[in-house]
N, C-alpha and C positions, 0 to 999 in steps of 0.2 A: 494462365491465371484463371481461377474459378471464382466468380463473384457470387456470394450468397446473400440473399435478402429475406428478411422475415419481419412482419409487423402485425400488430393487433391493437385494438382499443378496448379497454375495460371500463365499463360504466357502473357507478354505484346505483343499484336498483333494489326495490323491495317487491316481493311477490308473496302470494299466499300459498302455503302448503297445508292442506286441511283448513283449519280455522286459525292457524298461526301465521303471522306476518314474519318473513325472514329476510335478512339482508343477503343479497347475492351480487356477483359481478355479472353484468351483461356483456357478452362478447360481441364485438362488432369489427368488421373489416379484417378478418384474419387473412393474411397473405403470406405466401412463401415462394421463393424462387431460387433455384430451379425446382420443378416438381420431381418427385421420385427420389429425393435425397433424404427423406425422413425429417426435413426441417419442420413441416407442419405438425408432425407427431410430437417432436421435441418441444415445439412452441406450446402446444396444448398442455403437455405435462408441466412445463414451467408456469403456465397460467394457473393450473390447478394448485401447484405448490404455493404460488403467491396468494391465491384465494384462501387456502388453508392457513397460511401465516397471518392473513388479515382477518381471520375468524369469520369468513363468509360461509354461508350454508352450502353454496355450490356455485358453479358458473353456468349460465344459461345463454343460449343464442338461437339464432334462426338460420336455417340453411335450405337450399333447394333440394329437390329429389336427386339432382345430378351429383351433389357432393355429400349427400347423406351417408353413402357407404364408407366414405373416408372417416367420418366421425364415429360411426359404429365400429369400424376396424380399430380405431384408437381407444376403444373402451367407453365411449360416450353412449348415451341413451336417447332414443326418440321418446319424448315425454308428452308430446302434444301433436295433434293433427294440424292441418293448415290453419293459420291464424288469420282471421278476418278476410279481407279481400286479397291478401298476398299469397303467393304460391310458395310458402315457406313452412318447413317443419320446425317445431320447437325441440331443441336438443339440450341436453344437460350432462354435466360431469357426474351427476348422481341420479340413480334410478328413482324418480318421484312419481307417485301414483295419483295424488290429489292436488295437482298444480293449478293455480289460477293466476294468469298473467293478463294485465289490463292495458298493455301498451306494446308497441313495437319499437325497437331501437336499431 
């Protein structure tokens, strides 16, 4: 028997892109098991599909340098450097140039 587990939390958030406030999903606690079975990749695609259906501008999240290559490999973008005192990159399902995020989730 092979047990597969995947979970994530999506939070309703607002951020500024340029001078415009947009509604996004904040991605928190993405987990998948076992690793190397593409579950995380499929989960990210499903999350992006949900965001599109719900008319969200994009999905944003935070990740450490250790897992950043995973998100980039899945087609996500690093859209911000380390935020505040945390050692996390800001990542997005959309390539955003002028992003302003005022909180961590």
